[in-house]
C-alpha positions in Angstrom: 0.0 0.0 0.0 2.8 2.4 0.8 4.6 1.6 -2.5 1.4 2.4 -4.4 1.1 5.8 -2.5 4.7 6.6 -3.4 4.1 5.8 -7.1 1.0 8.0 -7.1 3.0 10.8 -5.5 5.8 10.4 -8.0 3.4 10.3 -10.9 1.6 13.5 -9.7 5.0 15.2 -9.2 6.0 14.3 -12.8 2.7 15.6 -14.2 3.0 18.9 -12.3 6.6 19.4 -13.5 5.6 18.6 -17.1 2.7 21.1 -16.9 5.0 23.7 -15.4 7.6 23.3 -18.1 4.9 23.6 -20.8 3.4 26.7 -19.2 6.9 28.4 -19.0 7.5 27.5 -22.7 4.1 29.0 -23.6 4.8 32.1 -21.5 8.2 32.5 -23.2 6.6 32.1 -26.7 4.1 34.8 -25.9 6.9 36.9 -24.5 8.9 36.6 -27.7 5.8 37.9 -29.6 5.6 40.9 -27.3 9.4 41.5 -27.6 9.1 41.6 -31.4 6.1 43.9 -31.2 7.2 46.4 -28.5 10.9 46.0 -27.7 12.9 44.9 -30.7 13.0 48.4 -32.3 15.1 49.6 -29.3 16.7 46.5 -27.8 18.7 43.7 -29.2 18.8 40.2 -27.6 22.6 40.4 -27.5 24.7 42.8 -25.4 24.9 45.3 -28.3 23.5 48.8 -27.9 20.7 49.8 -30.3 18.6 52.7 -28.9 18.7 51.2 -25.5 20.9 48.5 -23.9 21.0 44.9 -25.2 19.0 42.4 -23.2 21.7 39.7 -22.8 22.1 39.0 -19.1 19.3 41.4 -18.1 17.7 38.8 -15.9 20.9 38.2 -14.0 21.5 41.9 -13.5 18.0 42.7 -12.2 15.4 40.8 -10.2 12.0 39.8 -11.7 10.4 42.3 -9.4 12.7 45.1 -10.5 12.1 44.3 -14.2 8.3 44.2 -13.7 8.3 47.6 -12.1 10.7 49.0 -14.7 8.7 47.7 -17.7 5.4 48.9 -16.2 6.6 52.5 -15.6 10.2 53.5 -16.1 9.4 57.2 -15.4 7.8 56.3 -12.0 10.8 54.1 -11.1 13.2 56.9 -11.8 11.1 59.4 -9.9 11.1 57.0 -6.9 14.8 57.4 -6.7 15.8 53.9 -7.8 19.5 54.1 -8.3 19.7 51.4 -11.1 16.9 53.2 -13.0 18.5 56.5 -12.7 21.9 55.1 -13.8 20.2 53.6 -17.0 18.7 57.0 -17.8 22.0 58.8 -17.3 24.0 56.2 -19.3 21.7 56.0 -22.3 20.5 59.7 -22.2 16.9 58.6 -22.9 14.0 57.4 -20.9 12.3 54.2 -21.9 8.6 55.0 -22.7 5.7 53.5 -20.8 4.3 51.0 -23.4 0.5 50.6 -23.3 0.7 47.0 -24.6 3.0 46.1 -21.8 0.9 47.2 -18.8 -0.7 43.9 -17.8 1.0 41.7 -15.2 0.6 38.7 -17.6 2.4 40.5 -20.5 5.2 41.6 -18.2 5.6 38.1 -16.8 5.7 36.6 -20.3 8.4 39.1 -21.6 10.5 38.4 -18.5 10.0 34.6 -19.1 11.3 35.2 -22.7 14.2 37.2 -21.5 15.2 34.5 -19.0 15.0 31.9 -21.7 17.2 34.2 -23.9 19.7 34.5 -21.1 20.0 30.7 -20.6 20.5 30.0 -24.3 
């Protein structure tokens, strides 16, 4: 009876992990679509400068929370006195605009998921 319980637990764990991986892949795919629509004209996926900095390594330089707040409202983040946000504005001499299509928590989560995937590949 205990062995059967362990097998059921193991099976459930595998199913949950598989669904989690599938959801992350779906989020990253949606994030890639959003990147191409809203970000690509100013940011490369490499470390090369375009209008703004390249995205390579961005998820290791900044936390998900920081990236979420920055994407939602760069201006508000600078006005709050965030030193990293202020440094970006000073370095690149431009302020990233607030993008209407990137205001939902889901859109932001998906773009960050795509950026994480880009950083690991």
